[in-house]
N, C-alpha and C positions, 0 to 999 in steps of 0.2 A: 793751487785753491783764490779761489775769487774772495777777496777783501770780507765779504760780510758770512761767508764759510767759516775763513779764520775766525773773526771778531764771535761769531755763533760756538764752536771750540772751544776759542780759549774760554769763554766766559762760564761754559760747563764743563770744563776740567777735562775737554777729550784730548784738547791739543796744547801743546806747548812750544815755548822759540827756544832755541836753541842758535843765539848768534840771528842770520838773515834767516836761517832757516826753520822753517815749519811741521813741526815731525808729534808723533802720537805723544800721548802724554803715557808717563811713565804707567798709571792707571791701567788705562789702556792695551799701553804695551805687555805688560802682564798677565790681561788675560786673553791675552790671543797665546802670548805663549802658552798657559795653563790649556788652553783649549788646542794647541799646536800637539801639545803633551798624552792628552788624551786620545787626539786622531792616533796619535805614534802604538799607545797602548794597548787601542784596540783593532792595530793593524791595518787600518784602513790605507788604502794605495796613497804612494805618494804625492802621485799624478792624477788629477781629477778636476777637471776645466778651472774653475776660479776659487778654486774651496779657499785659499789665502782674503781675499777678498771679502767671500761670503762669511769666514768668521771673521771679519776685522769688524763689519757692516754689524753685523749680529754683537761682539761686542761691544758695539756702537750704541746701537738703538736697547742693548740693554742700561748700559750706564745711563741712560736716559729715562730710562724706566715709562713710565706716565707723566715727566715731565716735557712732552714736545711741547710749545705752549707756545713757541717761537712764530714768525712772518714766514709766509712760506719762502722768501727772499734770502731768507739765513739758511730756512734746513735742508733746500734743493741745492748751492753753493757747498755746501758742504757735505752732503752725499757723492756730489757728481766728483771732488776732486779727493774722497778718502782713500781712492785706490794709490793714485801717485802719492799721496802722506806719507800713506804704509809703505809704498815699494821705498821711500827715499829712507825714511825710519827706520826700514831690514837693512837695506843697504849699510848703515852709520853702524848699527847692532853688528854685522858680519864684519866688517871692518875690523870693530873693535878685537871681535876673535881671532883674527889675520888669514880669515879667508877670502876675505875682497876687501877691495878699496874702489872708493866711487869718485870715477871721473866726472867734471862735468855732463858732459851726454852719456855716460855709459858707465854700469856696472864691470868693473875685470876682476874675473877668478885669479887671486894670488897665484903668481906660477909654483909655487914651491907645494902650494894646497893642492894643483890641478894636477902634480907629478904623482904627490902621495895618492890622490885617486886613481889617477891611471894607469901605475904600478899594479894597485891591490885589484883593482877592478881587474885586471889579465890574469889573474890568479884567482877568479872567481869562474869555477865550473860549471857550465850546464851541459844536461842530458843534451841528446840531438831532438828535436822537436819543440820543446819547453817553450811555454810559452811569452810572451814580451813582458806580458802585464808581470811573471816570476822571477825574468831576469832583472825589471826593475826593482824589486822586493829587494834581491841579494845586494843589488848597487845602491838601495838607497841605505840599506846596514851598514855596507862601507861607507858611505858619505857620511853616516850617524857617528859610528863612530870616531871618525876622522875631525868632524866638529866638535865632537866630546873632546877628544886629545886637547884639539888649540885651545877648548874654553880655560880646560885643565892649565896650561900652560901659560894664554896668554891675559885672559880674562877669568878670572875662576871665580870673582865675584857674581858674574851672568852665566852662569855655566846650566843656571835654569833655563835660558833661552836655546839652546844648545839640539832641544828638537825642532822649533821654532825654524831657526836658520838653516839644519840641515836640509828642511821641509822647502826654504827658500831657494836657497841654491841648489837644490835635485830640480826645482820648478823654472829655475832660471836658466839652470841648462837642458832644461827639455826646450824652452822658449825660445833657444839661440841652437839649437839643433845640435850639440855638442853631447849633449847624451845617448839620441839614435846614434850617432856614429859610434861612443864608447859599446852601446848594446850591438851593432856590428861587430865590434874588435873582439868581445867578450867570446863571441859567436865562433868568429872565425878561428881563437886561440882556444877553445874550445874544442874544436874540430877539427884540428894538426896532430 
C-alpha cells in the first residue's frame, strides 16, 4: 500500500503495524469476521466473486462512517491497497490456526491440513448429476469443520475467526485450482 494510504489507515484505526507488515486493525478484522459468520449462517455460496474484498471494503467504509474528510490522495491509495492488506492479514490469521503458512511470495496450505481435507473430501458422497454448487457446499462444510478443529487445538482464543478463515482458504484453493481438482476427485470417487 502506498505510504499515504497507510498513513490514512493508521490515523483512522483501520490498519496496524506488526513489525514491517501493514495489517488490518483488530477492530476491522473483527468486523469482517462477523460478516463471514453471517454469510455462513445464511448459507450463502462459499465462492462468490471477490466477496472477501467486498466485505472488507464495506467494513472499512462503515468504520469511517461520515468521517471521510481526508484528501483524495490518501483515500484512493488506502482503498486501492486494501485487498492486499486483507490478504496478508488473513494469511497471518490462517497461520496462527496452523492451516497455512505465508512465504514471501505465496501462501502455502499446511500439508497435514490439506491431507485431512483431501481424505475427508473423498468420503463426501454425491449423487450422479449433482451440481458443482452443491458439491462446493459439501466440501466447504468439510473445510469449515477442519478449520474449527485446528483453531480449537492451536489457537482457541481466535476460534471466532474460523468461518472467515474457512472461507479464505476455500476461495484460495479455488483460485489456485486445488478446489476444482478436489471436486473432480469427489465426483470420480462417488461414481466408483
